[in-house]
C-alpha positions in Angstrom: -14.4 1.3 -10.4 -11.5 3.0 -12.5 -10.9 6.3 -10.9 -8.4 8.1 -13.3 -6.4 11.0 -12.9 -4.9 13.5 -15.1 -1.5 13.2 -13.7 0.6 10.6 -11.2 1.1 13.5 -9.3 -2.1 14.2 -9.1 -2.7 10.1 -8.4 -0.8 10.0 -6.2 -1.8 13.0 -3.4 -5.1 10.8 -3.7 -4.2 8.0 -2.4 -1.8 9.7 -0.1 -4.6 10.9 1.4 -7.0 7.8 1.4 -4.4 6.5 3.3 -3.2 9.1 5.6 -7.0 8.7 6.6 -7.8 5.1 6.9 -4.0 5.4 8.9 -5.4 8.2 11.4 -8.9 6.2 12.2 -7.4 3.6 14.3 -4.4 6.3 16.0 -6.9 8.5 17.3 -8.2 5.7 19.0 -4.6 5.3 20.6 -4.2 1.8 19.1 -1.5 1.3 16.0 -2.1 1.0 12.4 -1.0 -1.2 9.8 0.1 -0.3 6.6 0.5 -2.9 2.8 2.8 -1.6 0.3 3.9 -2.8 -2.5 7.4 -2.0 -4.8 7.6 -1.2 -8.6 7.7 1.7 -10.0 3.6 2.7 -9.6 4.3 4.6 -5.0 7.4 6.1 -5.3 5.3 9.5 -5.7 2.8 8.2 -2.9 5.5 7.0 -0.1 7.3 10.7 -1.2 4.0 11.9 -0.3 3.7 9.7 2.8 7.1 9.7 4.6 5.8 13.9 5.0 2.2 13.0 7.0 1.8 13.7 10.0 1.0 10.7 11.5 2.6 9.6 14.7 4.5 7.5 12.3 5.9 5.2 15.9 2.6 3.8 16.4 2.6 2.6 12.6 3.6 -1.0 11.3 4.2 -1.3 7.8 4.9 -4.5 5.9 5.2 -5.2 2.1 3.0 -7.0 -0.6 5.7 -9.0 -1.9 8.8 -8.7 -2.1 11.7 -11.2 -4.6 13.7 -13.1 -2.3 16.9 -11.3 -2.7 18.9 -9.1 -0.1 17.7 -5.6 1.3 20.7 -3.4 -0.5 19.9 -5.7 -3.8 18.7 -3.5 -6.9 15.2 -5.7 -7.2 14.1 -5.0 -3.5 10.8 -3.6 -2.6 12.0 -3.0 0.7 15.1 -0.8 -0.7 12.0 1.4 -1.9 10.5 1.4 1.2 13.3 2.0 2.7 14.2 5.5 0.8 11.7 6.8 -0.9 9.0 6.1 2.8 10.8 5.0 5.7 12.5 8.6 5.9 11.6 11.8 7.1 8.5 11.2 9.6 7.7 7.7 8.4 11.4 7.3 9.7 10.3 6.5 13.2 7.6 3.3 11.3 8.2 -0.2 12.6 8.8 -2.6 9.8 8.4 -6.1 9.3 10.1 -7.4 6.4 9.2 -10.9 3.4 12.8 -11.5 2.2 14.5 -13.3 5.3 18.3 -14.7 6.1 17.0 -17.8 4.9 17.9 -21.0 2.3 14.5 -20.4 0.5 12.1 -18.5 -0.3 9.8 -20.7 1.2 12.0 -20.9 4.3 11.7 -16.6 4.1 8.1 -16.8 4.4 7.9 -19.2 8.2 9.9 -16.7 9.5 8.0 -13.8 8.3 4.8 -15.7 8.8 3.7 -14.8 13.0 5.2 -11.1 12.4 2.9 -10.4 9.8 -0.4 -12.2 10.5 0.2 -10.1 13.7 -0.8 -6.6 12.3 -3.8 -8.2 10.6 -6.5 -6.6 10.0 -4.6 -4.2 8.1 -5.8 -0.5 7.8 -4.8 0.0 4.4 -3.4 -1.8 1.8 -1.6 -0.3 -1.4 -0.9 -2.8 -4.6 0.5 -2.3 -8.7 -0.7 -4.1 -11.3 1.4 -6.0 -14.3 0.6 -6.4 -16.9 -0.6 -10.1 -17.2 -2.7 -9.0 -14.1 -0.6 -10.2 -11.3 -0.7 -8.9 -7.7 1.6 -8.9 -4.7 3.5 -11.8 -6.5 0.5 -14.0 -7.1 1.2 -14.4 -10.7 0.0 -16.2 -13.8 2.4 -19.6 -14.2 3.5 -19.6 -10.4 3.9 -22.3 -8.9 1.3 -22.9 -5.9 -0.9 -20.5 -7.3 -4.6 -22.4 -6.5 -3.6 -22.4 -2.5 -2.4 -18.6 -3.0 -4.8 -17.7 -4.4 -8.1 -19.7 -2.2 -9.4 -17.1 -0.4 -10.5 -19.4 3.1 -6.4 -20.2 2.8 -4.3 -20.6 6.3 -1.8 -19.1 5.1 -0.8 -15.1 5.8 3.3 -15.7 3.6 4.2 -17.7 0.8 7.4 -18.3 -0.9 7.9 -18.9 -4.3 10.8 -21.1 -4.8 10.6 -20.8 -8.7 12.6 -17.6 -10.7 9.4 -16.1 -12.0 7.9 -12.5 -12.9 10.4 -9.9 -13.7 13.0 -9.4 -13.1 12.3 -14.1 -12.6 13.8 -14.3 -8.8 12.3 -15.9 -5.8 9.6 -14.7 -4.2 7.9 -14.5 -1.0 4.1 -12.7 -1.3 0.8 -12.5 0.7 -1.7 -14.3 0.2 -5.6 -13.4 -1.5 -6.7 -14.4 1.9 -3.9 -12.4 3.6 -4.8 -8.8 1.6 -8.5 -9.7 2.3 -8.3 -9.3 6.0 -7.2 -5.6 4.1 -10.0 -2.7 5.3 -9.5 -1.1 2.4 -7.0 -1.9 -0.8 -5.9 0.8 -3.5 -4.4 -0.3 -6.9 -2.3 2.3 -8.3 -2.1 1.8 -12.3 -0.9 3.5 -15.3 -0.9 3.1 -18.9 -4.1 2.5 -21.3 -2.9 -1.7 -21.3 -3.8 -1.6 -17.5 -7.1 -0.3 -17.7 -7.5 -2.1 -20.0 -6.4 -5.6 -17.7 -9.2 -4.2 -14.9 -12.0 -4.4 -17.7 -10.6 -8.0 -18.6 -10.5 -8.5 -14.8 -14.2 -7.0 -14.5 -15.0 -9.2 -17.7 -14.7 -11.9 -15.6 -10.7 -12.9 -17.4 -9.5 -15.4 -15.1 -6.7 -13.1 -13.5 -5.6 -12.7 -10.0 -6.6 -9.3 -10.1 -10.2 -10.2 -11.2 -10.1 -11.9 -7.9 -9.8 -8.5 -5.9 -12.4 -6.5 -8.0 -15.0 -9.2 -7.4 -15.3 -9.8 -3.7 -17.9 -8.1 -1.7 -15.5 -8.5 1.5 -13.0 -5.4 1.1 -13.0 -2.2 -0.5 -11.6 -1.4 -3.2 -10.9 1.3 -5.6 -8.5 0.9 -8.6 -6.8 4.8 -9.6 -5.7 5.1 -12.8 -3.7 8.4 -14.5 -2.6 8.0 -18.2 
């Protein structure tokens, strides 16, 4: 299940090519394509490659798997990463559905994003990172409402977490597990021996959020790893 690449550049090339192929299919059929992306350190090189891909980006809609409840120009904003690394060059023509909105709380922000994000499903490709605690998106062990967020049959697409959690500890908006399972394909990007061990533990049955993706059979999941 874990695909090994000798370098971050090689991993990024594989992830970018898989994403381009997934988006190209609905575009070739005359429709729109939807892409869910992630923040963190893992995807930057992937986004650099995608931003130059010869796709009809005006027919591609992008949203995030999760974001911190901060303004888009905040250093911790995942939206800022997407704006500076992915939605540039050719990909600047893409549409973007933010998760963090001007609202009194993360929960209220999630409410505002819900319908727009739901309208993008099924997602043609979802790119995820993974934390050392086994979290994906902001499905973080110890988070408020985690049980409902991890319900694979839940009705909500977006959920707000108003407690300060994660690294850095901030309120967050996340896609639910039920929303992630509306993807046609999922790629999890990881690096280093520690995260490889987390994947092994999840596959062996450890109760980690990433395990819910690795053990389900509805959506094909690839784990791309580099040392």
